[in-house]
C-alpha positions as CSV (number, residue, x, y, z in Angstrom):
1,X,0.0,0.0,0.0
2,X,1.4,3.4,-0.9
3,X,2.3,5.8,2.0
4,X,-0.6,8.2,1.2
5,X,-3.1,5.3,1.0
6,X,-1.9,4.1,4.4
7,X,-2.1,7.6,5.9
8,X,-5.6,8.0,4.4
9,X,-6.7,4.7,5.9
10,X,-5.4,5.8,9.3
11,X,-7.3,9.1,8.9
12,X,-10.6,7.2,8.1
13,X,-10.2,5.0,11.2
14,X,-9.9,8.1,13.4
15,X,-12.9,9.8,11.7
16,X,-15.0,6.7,12.3
17,X,-14.5,7.2,16.0
18,X,-15.9,10.8,16.1
19,X,-19.1,10.6,18.1
20,X,-22.4,11.9,16.8
21,X,-22.9,15.5,17.8
22,X,-19.2,16.2,17.9
23,X,-16.6,17.6,15.4
24,X,-12.9,17.7,15.1
25,X,-10.4,19.4,12.8
26,X,-8.1,18.3,10.1
27,X,-5.1,19.5,12.2
28,X,-6.3,17.6,15.3
29,X,-6.4,14.4,13.3
30,X,-3.0,15.0,11.8
31,X,-1.5,15.7,15.2
32,X,-3.0,12.5,16.7
33,X,-1.5,10.5,13.8
34,X,1.9,12.0,14.6
35,X,1.9,14.3,11.6
36,X,1.2,17.7,13.2
37,X,1.7,19.8,10.0
38,X,-0.4,17.5,7.8
39,X,-3.9,19.2,8.1
40,X,-3.9,19.7,4.3
41,X,-3.2,16.0,3.7
42,X,-6.0,15.1,6.1
43,X,-8.2,17.4,4.0
44,X,-7.3,15.5,0.9
45,X,-8.2,12.2,2.6
46,X,-11.6,13.7,3.5
47,X,-12.1,14.7,-0.1
48,X,-11.6,11.1,-1.1
49,X,-13.9,9.8,1.7
50,X,-17.1,11.0,0.1
51,X,-19.2,8.0,-0.8
52,X,-17.8,6.0,2.0
53,X,-20.9,5.6,4.1
54,X,-18.9,4.4,7.2
55,X,-16.7,7.6,7.3
56,X,-18.6,10.6,8.7
57,X,-16.5,13.2,6.9
58,X,-19.1,15.9,7.7
59,X,-17.7,15.8,11.3
60,X,-14.3,17.2,10.2
61,X,-14.0,21.0,9.9
62,X,-11.2,23.5,10.0
63,X,-9.5,24.7,13.1
64,X,-12.0,27.5,13.5
65,X,-15.0,25.4,13.0
66,X,-15.6,26.5,9.4
67,X,-17.3,24.0,7.0
68,X,-14.4,24.2,4.6
69,X,-15.2,20.8,3.0
70,X,-18.8,21.5,2.2
71,X,-18.1,21.6,-1.5
72,X,-17.4,17.9,-1.5
73,X,-20.9,16.9,-0.4
74,X,-22.8,17.2,-3.7
75,X,-24.9,20.1,-2.4
76,X,-23.7,23.3,-0.8
77,X,-25.9,22.7,2.2
78,X,-25.5,18.9,2.7
79,X,-22.6,19.1,5.2
80,X,-24.6,21.6,7.3
81,X,-27.7,19.5,7.2
82,X,-25.8,16.4,8.4
83,X,-24.3,18.3,11.3
84,X,-27.6,19.9,12.2
85,X,-29.3,16.5,12.2
86,X,-26.8,15.6,15.0
87,X,-27.7,18.6,17.0
88,X,-24.8,20.8,16.0
89,X,-25.7,24.5,15.5
90,X,-24.3,26.1,12.4
91,X,-24.3,29.8,11.5
92,X,-22.7,31.3,8.4
93,X,-20.9,28.1,7.6
94,X,-19.4,27.8,11.0
95,X,-20.0,25.5,14.0
96,X,-21.4,27.5,16.9
97,X,-20.0,26.8,20.3
98,X,-17.1,25.1,18.6
99,X,-15.1,24.5,21.7
100,X,-18.0,22.7,23.5
101,X,-18.5,20.2,20.6
102,X,-14.9,19.8,19.6
103,X,-13.6,16.3,19.9
104,X,-9.8,16.0,20.2
105,X,-8.5,12.6,19.3
106,X,-5.3,13.2,21.2
107,X,-7.3,13.5,24.4
108,X,-10.2,11.2,23.7
109,X,-8.2,8.3,22.4
110,X,-5.5,8.0,25.1
């Protein structure tokens, strides 16, 4: 398996663990996987995850809670709709109360 494919698979395994009603960031996933400056690569993995029903890519946002990956969901509102269906409040493409719903894999997966 190529290095990127292996990294992507690791990213997907972390994303599968994000609980309903919680979000994490590209950078937090990268840091957990030991690649602190790999937020962009995590984003590429998320772009490839669409269509994988078991990978809740909608729960991954940028470090400020912005829905930066929303263009990959087939509809400009689909990512927001999925998050709202889990009780997450969104305003202006951003997760409200971001710190209270933020899931940090480095803390949660000790």
